[in-house]
OpenMM code with the backbone's topology and positions (N, CA, C; nanometers):
from openmm import Vec3, app, unit

residues = "MET TYR ASN ASN ILE LYS GLY PHE ASN LYS ASP PHE LYS LYS THR ILE CYS LYS ASN ILE LYS LYS PHE ARG LYS GLU LYS GLU ILE ARG LEU MET ASP LEU ALA GLU ILE LEU GLU VAL SER PRO GLU TYR LEU LYS ARG ILE GLU SER PRO ASN ASP ASP LYS LYS THR CYS SER LEU THR LEU LEU TYR LYS LEU SER LEU ILE PHE ASP LYS LYS ILE ASP ASP PHE PHE LYS GLU".split()
positions = [
    Vec3(-0.6986, 0.8860, -1.1918),
    Vec3(-0.8280, 0.9475, -1.2163),
    Vec3(-0.9375, 0.8808, -1.1318),
    Vec3(-0.9466, 0.7467, -1.1397),
    Vec3(-1.0509, 0.6763, -1.0659),
    Vec3(-1.0148, 0.6551, -0.9198),
    Vec3(-0.8899, 0.6804, -0.8853),
    Vec3(-0.8467, 0.6620, -0.7472),
    Vec3(-0.9211, 0.7529, -0.6507),
    Vec3(-0.9794, 0.8589, -0.7022),
    Vec3(-1.0520, 0.9530, -0.6178),
    Vec3(-1.1951, 0.9090, -0.5896),
    Vec3(-1.2422, 0.8079, -0.6579),
    Vec3(-1.3794, 0.7602, -0.6394),
    Vec3(-1.3776, 0.6500, -0.5350),
    Vec3(-1.4456, 0.6723, -0.4254),
    Vec3(-1.4464, 0.5770, -0.3143),
    Vec3(-1.5044, 0.4425, -0.3592),
    Vec3(-1.4305, 0.3376, -0.3316),
    Vec3(-1.4788, 0.2032, -0.3609),
    Vec3(-1.4661, 0.1606, -0.5054),
    Vec3(-1.4023, 0.2409, -0.5913),
    Vec3(-1.3917, 0.2042, -0.7325),
    Vec3(-1.3009, 0.0835, -0.7487),
    Vec3(-1.3520, -0.0189, -0.8138),
    Vec3(-1.2770, -0.1415, -0.8414),
    Vec3(-1.2322, -0.1359, -0.9866),
    Vec3(-1.1032, -0.1138, -1.0084),
    Vec3(-1.0536, -0.1018, -1.1461),
    Vec3(-1.0657, -0.2329, -1.2228),
    Vec3(-1.0851, -0.3435, -1.1533),
    Vec3(-1.1017, -0.4737, -1.2176),
    Vec3(-1.2487, -0.5156, -1.2255),
    Vec3(-1.3394, -0.4193, -1.2291),
    Vec3(-1.4823, -0.4516, -1.2270),
    Vec3(-1.5243, -0.5351, -1.3476),
    Vec3(-1.4583, -0.5167, -1.4617),
    Vec3(-1.4946, -0.5954, -1.5802),
    Vec3(-1.4665, -0.7432, -1.5560),
    Vec3(-1.3539, -0.7735, -1.4923),
    Vec3(-1.3208, -0.9125, -1.4620),
    Vec3(-1.4216, -0.9717, -1.3640),
    Vec3(-1.4648, -0.8906, -1.2688),
    Vec3(-1.5642, -0.9366, -1.1717),
    Vec3(-1.6949, -0.9711, -1.2418),
    Vec3(-1.7372, -0.8859, -1.3343),
    Vec3(-1.8608, -0.9111, -1.4095),
    Vec3(-1.8479, -1.0399, -1.4897),
    Vec3(-1.7349, -1.0556, -1.5583),
    Vec3(-1.7122, -1.1769, -1.6388),
    Vec3(-1.7212, -1.3026, -1.5539),
    Vec3(-1.6531, -1.3011, -1.4407),
    Vec3(-1.6541, -1.4172, -1.3519),
    Vec3(-1.7944, -1.4466, -1.3008),
    Vec3(-1.8699, -1.3416, -1.2681),
    Vec3(-2.0049, -1.3609, -1.2162),
    Vec3(-2.1007, -1.4122, -1.3224),
    Vec3(-2.0853, -1.3684, -1.4452),
    Vec3(-2.1707, -1.4206, -1.5523),
    Vec3(-2.1532, -1.5718, -1.5617),
    Vec3(-2.0293, -1.6155, -1.5637),
    Vec3(-2.0022, -1.7592, -1.5721),
    Vec3(-2.0529, -1.8320, -1.4482),
    Vec3(-2.0287, -1.7734, -1.3304),
    Vec3(-2.0726, -1.8349, -1.2043),
    Vec3(-2.2243, -1.8494, -1.1997),
    Vec3(-2.2966, -1.7424, -1.2353),
    Vec3(-2.4428, -1.7463, -1.2314),
    Vec3(-2.4979, -1.8448, -1.3347),
    Vec3(-2.4328, -1.8535, -1.4502),
    Vec3(-2.4760, -1.9487, -1.5527),
    Vec3(-2.4619, -2.0909, -1.5007),
    Vec3(-2.3512, -2.1189, -1.4364),
    Vec3(-2.3280, -2.2537, -1.3832),
    Vec3(-2.4237, -2.2845, -1.2682),
    Vec3(-2.4536, -2.1833, -1.1854),
    Vec3(-2.5505, -2.2038, -1.0767),
    Vec3(-2.6879, -2.2415, -1.1316),
    Vec3(-2.7251, -2.1841, -1.2448),
    Vec3(-2.8549, -2.2139, -1.3071),
    Vec3(-2.8484, -2.3393, -1.3939),
    Vec3(-2.7266, -2.3956, -1.4048),
    Vec3(-2.7046, -2.5153, -1.4853),
    Vec3(-2.7496, -2.4964, -1.6296),
    Vec3(-2.7087, -2.3818, -1.6853),
    Vec3(-2.7384, -2.3509, -1.8249),
    Vec3(-2.6087, -2.3664, -1.9044),
    Vec3(-2.6137, -2.4457, -2.0076),
    Vec3(-2.4958, -2.4605, -2.0931),
    Vec3(-2.4692, -2.3313, -2.1689),
    Vec3(-2.3433, -2.3043, -2.1953),
    Vec3(-2.3044, -2.1833, -2.2668),
    Vec3(-2.3760, -2.1741, -2.4011),
    Vec3(-2.3838, -2.2857, -2.4718),
    Vec3(-2.4493, -2.2856, -2.6037),
    Vec3(-2.5971, -2.2520, -2.5917),
    Vec3(-2.6621, -2.3031, -2.4886),
    Vec3(-2.8038, -2.2753, -2.4691),
    Vec3(-2.8272, -2.1283, -2.4330),
    Vec3(-2.7411, -2.0755, -2.3470),
    Vec3(-2.7544, -1.9349, -2.3091),
    Vec3(-2.7299, -1.8449, -2.4290),
    Vec3(-2.6314, -1.8780, -2.5100),
    Vec3(-2.6036, -1.7995, -2.6302),
    Vec3(-2.7252, -1.7974, -2.7222),
    Vec3(-2.7906, -1.9108, -2.7337),
    Vec3(-2.9104, -1.9182, -2.8188),
    Vec3(-3.0228, -1.8310, -2.7620),
    Vec3(-3.0434, -1.8365, -2.6316),
    Vec3(-3.1465, -1.7545, -2.5672),
    Vec3(-3.1186, -1.6065, -2.5895),
    Vec3(-2.9910, -1.5681, -2.5778),
    Vec3(-2.9514, -1.4276, -2.5915),
    Vec3(-2.9364, -1.3839, -2.7372),
    Vec3(-2.9439, -1.4804, -2.8281),
    Vec3(-2.9270, -1.4553, -2.9712),
    Vec3(-2.7893, -1.3970, -3.0026),
    Vec3(-2.6873, -1.4595, -2.9410),
    Vec3(-2.5482, -1.4265, -2.9702),
    Vec3(-2.4762, -1.5581, -2.9987),
    Vec3(-2.3589, -1.5485, -3.0551),
    Vec3(-2.2844, -1.6714, -3.0838),
    Vec3(-2.2219, -1.7246, -2.9552),
    Vec3(-2.2044, -1.8565, -2.9483),
    Vec3(-2.1368, -1.9139, -2.8313),
    Vec3(-1.9954, -1.8581, -2.8138),
    Vec3(-1.9278, -1.8314, -2.9248),
    Vec3(-1.7928, -1.7753, -2.9185),
    Vec3(-1.7937, -1.6375, -2.8531),
    Vec3(-1.8930, -1.5565, -2.8882),
    Vec3(-1.9063, -1.4222, -2.8304),
    Vec3(-1.9294, -1.4328, -2.6796),
    Vec3(-2.0197, -1.5194, -2.6390),
    Vec3(-2.0498, -1.5363, -2.4967),
    Vec3(-1.9290, -1.5919, -2.4220),
    Vec3(-1.8577, -1.6844, -2.4838),
    Vec3(-1.7382, -1.7397, -2.4213),
    Vec3(-1.6344, -1.6301, -2.3975),
    Vec3(-1.6205, -1.5403, -2.4922),
    Vec3(-1.5252, -1.4296, -2.4769),
    Vec3(-1.5718, -1.3325, -2.3685),
    Vec3(-1.7005, -1.3114, -2.3568),
    Vec3(-1.7522, -1.2241, -2.2506),
    Vec3(-1.7246, -1.2865, -2.1140),
    Vec3(-1.7390, -1.4166, -2.1038),
    Vec3(-1.7151, -1.4856, -1.9769),
    Vec3(-1.5671, -1.4934, -1.9411),
    Vec3(-1.4810, -1.4681, -2.0361),
    Vec3(-1.3372, -1.4773, -2.0121),
    Vec3(-1.2846, -1.3466, -1.9530),
    Vec3(-1.2368, -1.3489, -1.8291),
    Vec3(-1.1886, -1.2258, -1.7656),
    Vec3(-1.0604, -1.1723, -1.8289),
    Vec3(-0.9938, -1.2544, -1.9094),
    Vec3(-0.8683, -1.2115, -1.9706),
    Vec3(-0.8850, -1.1542, -2.1105),
    Vec3(-1.0074, -1.1496, -2.1611),
    Vec3(-1.0329, -1.0955, -2.2948),
    Vec3(-1.0827, -0.9522, -2.2809),
    Vec3(-0.9919, -0.8587, -2.2901),
    Vec3(-1.0277, -0.7177, -2.2749),
    Vec3(-1.0958, -0.6594, -2.3982),
    Vec3(-1.0945, -0.7322, -2.5082),
    Vec3(-1.1535, -0.6805, -2.6321),
    Vec3(-1.3054, -0.6945, -2.6341),
    Vec3(-1.3575, -0.7915, -2.5635),
    Vec3(-1.5031, -0.8109, -2.5601),
    Vec3(-1.5576, -0.7652, -2.4262),
    Vec3(-1.6554, -0.6823, -2.4325),
    Vec3(-1.7227, -0.6380, -2.3110),
    Vec3(-1.8713, -0.6642, -2.3250),
    Vec3(-1.9355, -0.6689, -2.2141),
    Vec3(-2.0786, -0.6963, -2.2094),
    Vec3(-2.1551, -0.5636, -2.2150),
    Vec3(-2.2489, -0.5541, -2.3055),
    Vec3(-2.3305, -0.4330, -2.3132),
    Vec3(-2.4283, -0.4287, -2.1960),
    Vec3(-2.4769, -0.3127, -2.1669),
    Vec3(-2.5747, -0.2973, -2.0599),
    Vec3(-2.7029, -0.3738, -2.0930),
    Vec3(-2.7403, -0.3759, -2.2196),
    Vec3(-2.8590, -0.4502, -2.2619),
    Vec3(-2.8416, -0.5995, -2.2356),
    Vec3(-2.7244, -0.6521, -2.2715),
    Vec3(-2.6980, -0.7930, -2.2488),
    Vec3(-2.6925, -0.8239, -2.0996),
    Vec3(-2.6318, -0.7362, -2.0228),
    Vec3(-2.6254, -0.7556, -1.8786),
    Vec3(-2.7660, -0.7567, -1.8182),
    Vec3(-2.8524, -0.6701, -1.8676),
    Vec3(-2.9911, -0.6660, -1.8200),
    Vec3(-3.0628, -0.7980, -1.8527),
    Vec3(-3.0441, -0.8472, -1.9742),
    Vec3(-3.1062, -0.9754, -2.0115),
    Vec3(-3.0552, -1.0885, -1.9223),
    Vec3(-2.9247, -1.0882, -1.8970),
    Vec3(-2.8663, -1.1897, -1.8097),
    Vec3(-2.9242, -1.1821, -1.6688),
    Vec3(-2.9465, -1.0608, -1.6203),
    Vec3(-3.0034, -1.0452, -1.4861),
    Vec3(-3.1434, -1.1052, -1.4793),
    Vec3(-3.2193, -1.0926, -1.5859),
    Vec3(-3.3534, -1.1513, -1.5906),
    Vec3(-3.3466, -1.3037, -1.5967),
    Vec3(-3.2568, -1.3557, -1.6783),
    Vec3(-3.2423, -1.5010, -1.6928),
    Vec3(-3.1944, -1.5637, -1.5628),
    Vec3(-3.0970, -1.4999, -1.4983),
    Vec3(-3.0384, -1.5553, -1.3764),
    Vec3(-3.1142, -1.5141, -1.2507),
    Vec3(-3.2156, -1.4294, -1.2654),
    Vec3(-3.2929, -1.3790, -1.1526),
    Vec3(-3.2010, -1.3102, -1.0509),
    Vec3(-3.1186, -1.2186, -1.1032),
    Vec3(-3.0234, -1.1425, -1.0219),
    Vec3(-3.0450, -0.9939, -1.0451),
    Vec3(-3.0017, -0.9145, -0.9490),
    Vec3(-3.0017, -0.7695, -0.9667),
    Vec3(-2.8741, -0.7319, -1.0410),
    Vec3(-2.8783, -0.6215, -1.1129),
    Vec3(-2.7606, -0.5777, -1.1879),
    Vec3(-2.6399, -0.5645, -1.0964),
    Vec3(-2.6595, -0.5116, -0.9772),
    Vec3(-2.5436, -0.4915, -0.8888),
    Vec3(-2.4829, -0.6223, -0.8401),
    Vec3(-2.5566, -0.7342, -0.8513),
    Vec3(-2.5005, -0.8638, -0.8143),
    Vec3(-2.3813, -0.8999, -0.9031),
    Vec3(-2.3815, -0.8511, -1.0256),
    Vec3(-2.2733, -0.8813, -1.1193),
    Vec3(-2.1436, -0.8094, -1.0813),
    Vec3(-2.1536, -0.7046, -1.0013),
    Vec3(-2.0377, -0.6252, -0.9628),
    Vec3(-1.9752, -0.6719, -0.8307),
    Vec3(-2.0404, -0.7626, -0.7619),
    Vec3(-1.9928, -0.8070, -0.6302),
    Vec3(-1.8874, -0.9150, -0.6448),
    Vec3(-1.7808, -0.8997, -0.5666),
    Vec3(-1.6730, -1.0001, -0.5695),
    Vec3(-1.7054, -1.1156, -0.4787),
] * unit.nanometer
topology = app.Topology()
chain = topology.addChain("A")
for resn in residues:
    res = topology.addResidue(resn, chain)
    for name in ("N", "CA", "C"):
        topology.addAtom(name, app.Element.getBySymbol(name[0]), res)
């Protein structure tokens, strides 16, 4: 189905997860501190950052908040 869409990365969720963790580390923000800022549990954020946890996904609202905190554009989260 998605094979017909040019440039579609079927692993985009893993890319987003990896970038969230990467951007957090670049800003030198501890996971617990970021969870507090976002008003989510550290466990929830840890699962979002884990590319192997398919059960937890990042909402668009949370991704938008992260983009503001990390001073990134939304599309930066999709780049490998």
